[in-house]
N, C-alpha and C positions, 0 to 999 in steps of 0.2 A: 320086596316088589322086584320082579324080573325085569331084565333090560327091556324085553319086548313090552311088558306092561307098562313100563316107563315112557316108552316111545309112543305108545298108543295113547297115553294120557295127554302127552304133549300136542298130538294131533286131534284130540277130541274136539267137537263143535265148540264147546265152551272154552277151552284153553285158546284155540285159534281165534276166537272172537275178542279174547281179552288181549291178544297180540294184535289185534288189527287186521286179521285175516278173516276170509269167508270160506267156511266148510261147505260141503255140498249140501249138508242138512240147512245151513242158513239160506244157501240159494233157493231151495224149495220152500223155505217158510216166506222169503221175499216174494217168490212167484204166487204163493197162496194169498198173501197181501194184496197183490196187483189183481188176482182173479176176481176178488169180491166185487170191488168197483166197476170192472168192466162188465161182468155178469150182471150186474143190478141195472146196467142200461137196458138190457134186453129182457130181464125176468119178468118185467111188467107186462110185456106184450100178450102173452097168453091169459094174463089176468084181466086185460082191459074189459072184455065183456062183463065179467064178474064185478068188476069196479064200477061199471056203468050202472049195472042193476042195483048195485047197494048204495052209491052216493049220487046217484042222478045227475051226472054232469052234462054240459053241453058237449057236443063232439069236439069243439075247439079246446075245451078244458081237459077232455080226455088226452088230446094230443100233447097238451102241455106236461101233462104227467111224464111223458117219455122226453119231449124236447128240453123242457127247462133243465133237467138234469144234465143233458149233453151241452147245453150253452154255458151253465156254470163251470162244469168240468173243462171244457175247452178253454173257456175265457181265463181260467186261473192256473192251468197246468203249469206255463212257463214260470209264473210268479212262485208257484210251489217248489219248482227246481232251484229257483234263485235262492229262496229262504232256506232251503236244505243245504246249499253250499255255504250259506252264511252262518247259520246257527246249528248245523250238524243235521246230516241226513238221517241218522236213526232217530233222532229227537223228532224230526218233522214227520217221519214215518209213524212213530208212536202217536204224536199229536194228531195226525190227519186219521189214523185209524180210530182213535178215541171219538172224534168227532163224527165219524162215519157211523160208528156204533150207535151212538146217541141219535143220530139223525135217522137211523134206520128203526129205532125204537118209536120216535115221534111219527114216522111214516106208518108203522104197523098199528099205532093207536089212533090214527087221524080219524076224527069224527065227521070231517066234511071234505070235499073235493079242495076247497081254498086251502085247508091246513095241510093236506097231501101235498099240494103243488109247492107250497113254501117248504116244507120238509125235505121234498126231493131237491129243491134249489140248494139247500143246506148240504144234502148228501153229496150233490155234485162237487160243491166247493170244497168239501173236506176231502172227497176222494182226489181232488187236483193236489192237495198237499201230500198225500200218501204215494201216488203212484210214480211221479218222477224220481223219487228216492231209490226205487228199485234198479233202473238202469244206471242212475248215477253211482250207487253202491258197487254194482258189477264193475263199472269203469274204474272206480277207485281202489278196489281191493282184489281184483282177480288178474292173474297173469293172462297173457295175450290169448293162449289155446283155450283155457277154460272161460275167458271172457266171450269168445265168439260162440262158444257151445252155449253159455248162459243167455246170451242175446237170442240165439236162435230159439231156444225154449221159450223165451219172453214172447217172441213173435207167435209162436205155435199156441202159447197160453191165452194171448189176447183174441186171436181167432176162435179157439175152442170155448172160451168163456162165453162168447156171444151166443153159441147155439147151445151149449149147456144151461145157460141162463134160462132159455125158453123152455127146455127140457124140465129143468128143476122147478120152474114156475108151474108147469102143468101138473107135475107130481104134488106140489104142495096145494094148489087151488082144489085138485080133485080130492086130496085126503080130507079137507075141511076140517082140520084138527080142532077139536073142542068147539065146533061151530063156528070158527074164526074166519071162514071163507078165504079171501085173498089175503089177509093180514101176515100169515106166515111167510110170504115171500119176502117181506122185509125183516120180520122178526127173526128169521133163521141166520141172519147177518150177525146177531148179538152173540150167540154161543161160538160161531166159527171166528168172529173178530176177536173175542176174548182170547181163544186158544192161540191165534196167531200173535196177539199182543204178548202174551206170556213167553211164547216160544221166542220171538224175536228179541226180547230181553237178555235171553240166554245165548243165543247163537249168532246174532247179527252184530258185527263190530261198528263202533262209533267211527265215523268219518266227516270231515268238512273240507272245502277248498281252501288251499292256502292263499288264494288269490280270488275270493268270490266277486262275481260281477254285480253290479248295483241292480237295485230292485225295478228301477223304470216304473215308477208309479203311473207318470202321464200315459205311457204307452199301454199299460194294463188296463188303465181306465177307459181309454179310447177304443181300445180293441173290444173290451167287454160291451161297451155301449154301442159299437158297430154291430156285433152280433146280435144283441138285444133289439135294436132298431130294425134289424132284418128279419129275425125270426118270429117276432111277435105279431106283426101284421100277416106274414105269410101263414101264420097258424091260426089267428082268429078272422082274418079277413073274410073267407068265404062265409062262415057261419053267421056273421054279422052283416053281410050284404056289402062289404067294402066301403065302409063309411070314410069320410074325409081324413080323419085321424091315421088311418091305415097307409093311405098315400103320402101324408105327411112324413110319417115314420119311415117309409120305404126311401123318400127322397133325402131324408136326414141321414139314412144309413149310408148313402153314396157321399154325403158331405163329411161324414165321421170317417169313413174309410180314406178319403183324400187327406183329411187332416192327420190321421194316424201315420200315413206314409211320411207326411211332411215332418211331423215330429220325431219319427224314428230316424229319418235322414239327418236330422239336426243334431240329435243324440250321438249318432256315430261319427258325425264330423267333429263333435267336441271331444272324441277319444272313448266314449262310454260303449257299453255293450247293451243295446236296445232289446226290448221284448222280441222284435223281429228283425234282426239285422239285415238292413238292405243289401250289404256287400255279400252275405251269405245266400239271400235268396236270387242274387244274380248268378250264382254257380249255375251252368246249364242243367247239370244232372239233378240239382235239387229243385229249381223253378220247375222242370218238366216233370219231375217226379212228384212233387207236392201237388201240382195241378191234377195229375193222373190219380194219385191216391185220394184226393178230394172227391173226384168224379166217382172213383170205385166205392167209396164209403157212403156217398149220397145214396147210390144204387142199393147198397147192401143194407144200409138202414132202413130203407124204404121196404125192401123185401121181407125183413124180418117182422116188420110192422103189419103189413098186408096179408102175409101168409098166415099169421096167427088169427087175424080177423075173419079171413075167407073160410078157413078150416072150421072154425067154430060157429060163426054167424050164417054161413052158406050151407056147409056140409052137415052141420049139428054135432060136430065132435066135441066131446067132452075137453076141459082143458088138460087132462092127462093124455087123451088121445092126439091132442094138438102138439103137445110137447114130445111124445113118442114119434110123431110124424116126421119130425125134423132130425131125428137120430141118424138116419143114413147119411145126411149132410155132414153131421158132426163127426161120425166115424172117419169119412173120407177127408175132410178138412184135417184131422189131426194125422192121418197117414200121409197125406200131401205135404203137411208142414214138416215131416221127419224127413222126407226124401228130397224135397225142393231144393235144399242148398246144394246138393250134389249135381241135381239135374240142371241147376241154372249154371253152375260152374262149368259143366260139361258142353250144354248146348246154348248157353248165352240168351241172348233176347228171344231167340227161338223157342225157348222153353216158356217164356211168359206169354209169347203170342198164341203157342199150343195150349196153354191153360186157359187163356181167354176163349179160344174156339171151343174148347170142352165145355167151359160154363156156359157160353152162348148157346151151344146145342142143348144143354139140359134146360136152359130157360124156355127155349123154343118148344121143346118137347113138353114142359110143364104146361105152357100156354094151351098147347094142342089138347092135352089130356083134360083139362079143367073146362075149356070152352066146348069141345066136342062132346064130352061126357055127362055135362051138367044136367041134372043135379044128382045123377047117380054114378058119383066118383068114389071109389074106395081109397083110403089112404094108402093101402098097399100098391095102388097103381102109381102113386107119386114117388115111391123109392127109387126107381131107376133115375128119373131126371134129377132128384135131389142128390144122387150120388154123383152124377156128372158136375152138378153145381158146385158141390162141396170139394171134389178133386180139383176142377178147374181154377176155382178162385183161391185155393190154398197156394197154388203155383203163382198165380198173378199177384196176390198180396204179398208173399215173401219177396217176389222181385222187385216189387214197387218200393217195399221197405229198405231193400238193400240199395236200390238206385238213389234213393233220396240222400242216403248218408254217404254214398261212394267217394265223393271228393270233398267232404268236410274236414277241414283242418283239425288236427287232434285236440288242440286247445279249445276248439269250439264244439267238440263232440256232443257234450251235454246239451248245449244251446240248440244245436241241431236235432237231437232226439226230442227235445221239448216242442221245437216248432213243428216237427212231424206228427207227433201225437195230438198236438193242438188242431191242426188241419184235419186229421183223421176224425177227430171227435167232432168238429164243426161239420164236417160232411155228412156223418151220422144224424146229427140233429137237424141239418138243413134237408136231408132226404125225407125225414118224418114230416117236417113243416111243409115241404113242397108236394112230394109225390104221395105222402099220407094224406094231405089235404084233398088232392086230386082223387084219391080213392074214395074218401068219405063223400065227396060231392057227387061221384057216380053211382055209389052203392045204392041209395034208394031206388034208382032206375033199374039197375042190372049189376048184380054182384060179379057176374062173368065179364061184363063190360069193364067194370072197375078194376078187377084183378087184371084181366088181359091187357088193359091200356097201360097200367103201371109196371107191369112185368115186361111189356113190350119196350117201354122206355128204358128200363134197365137193360135189356138186351141190346138196344141201340147204343148205350153208354159203353157196353163191353166191347161191342165190335168196334167203336171209335177208339178205345184203348188199345185193342189188338193193332190197329193201324199205326198208332202212336209209339209202340214199342220200338221201333226203329230209331226213335229219337233219344232212347236211354243209352247207358254206358254199355260197353260190350261185355262185361263181366268176364274179363280175361282170367286165366287160370292162375295168375300170380296173385290174385286177390284172395284174402283169407277166406277159407272154406269152413262153415261151420257144420260140425257133426254132432248133434245133440243127443248123444248117446251116453257119454260119461261125463259127469261134472266133477 
């Protein structure tokens, strides 16, 4: 064996994994693992009309197919990260991925809407075991330069997965493989998940925290209960005529939220690291950034939900056409995610404000095209506003992600990332439960009114975020710059 061959062998993905290091191949395998659960939140959107025709759910049950996944995912994310720190990140990655594959099989074979909703709940919980291990492994195994590039790619992956999820959903539903209708949108996770499973066992190193934080079971249970008490009545209330129990649950959500804060403060006072550390949430950059990214996610989750329904139910597009219609936004989001780190480092908060203005312009143009041209609107006419929306939101999303973590102490980086992803997913689920419900309430009267109202609310949210960018860190040039070109 030559000396060069010997050196190549020492730096192969497998040998690096055995040495506790992460090769570039391992980075992409972990990103593929994160891609599947993120895409799965959105992949059902273009399939909702087909699922409705097949399983005959109520409108509220149809919303639950989307939102219950987000609730379980958000509620369990930080717990998943803590379990990975304690029992091994690769171990939890594999366990979560295995559970996600099995839950996807259950979704694909679901004979009723209730079974589908239950399987989606399990999918969300297992996804929460899987996803936190990706960032945690980057933090534990990569040197500073490669780490910032990998984290930038993770941000790009999470945004692209949302749009590609709807595109893939459209392709799979339209293909109607072997007469299985919407079911392949879940069954596709099985071969893809198995491939990631075996690849990760070869190229992802084992790691765990030398000083893992406690599990904080009371905080996890209370936070999950708060989300459930908030989202269930918001999702079900309108279709049921707002019975008394929905108002009781909403009031209970307020009580549970206060109780959660009290329990978390007491846990931190005892020297523990709670699920949502109050001291961490007091950091101005984090508290402001989290509030803004929750608002951003609320609007984004609602947009993806109502766009798919409007294009299919209103314009008569097929699931495939609906998925392809979103492609301009996907392309620009990807390009924007690649250039945004440099733009933000150069222009600071101005880059975020500019991104928000571009997105707002796209949303306003989209409303104008839909409302003025209805019902003779071609999907090609939607391309320009979607390009603007994708370009603008990629800049705003990247900047908010960076702002939240700007002042987090190094020893709490994993906790900070977990809190960020938790609030992001909570916002997505809340968007479907609130603005999605508003859309379904207005749709029987006028699809254009329903679409215009919801997107106008998202437009207002983006304009508020533009005004609030002045409260974020300045993103000075001494901060690390992520150049996601080479891992």
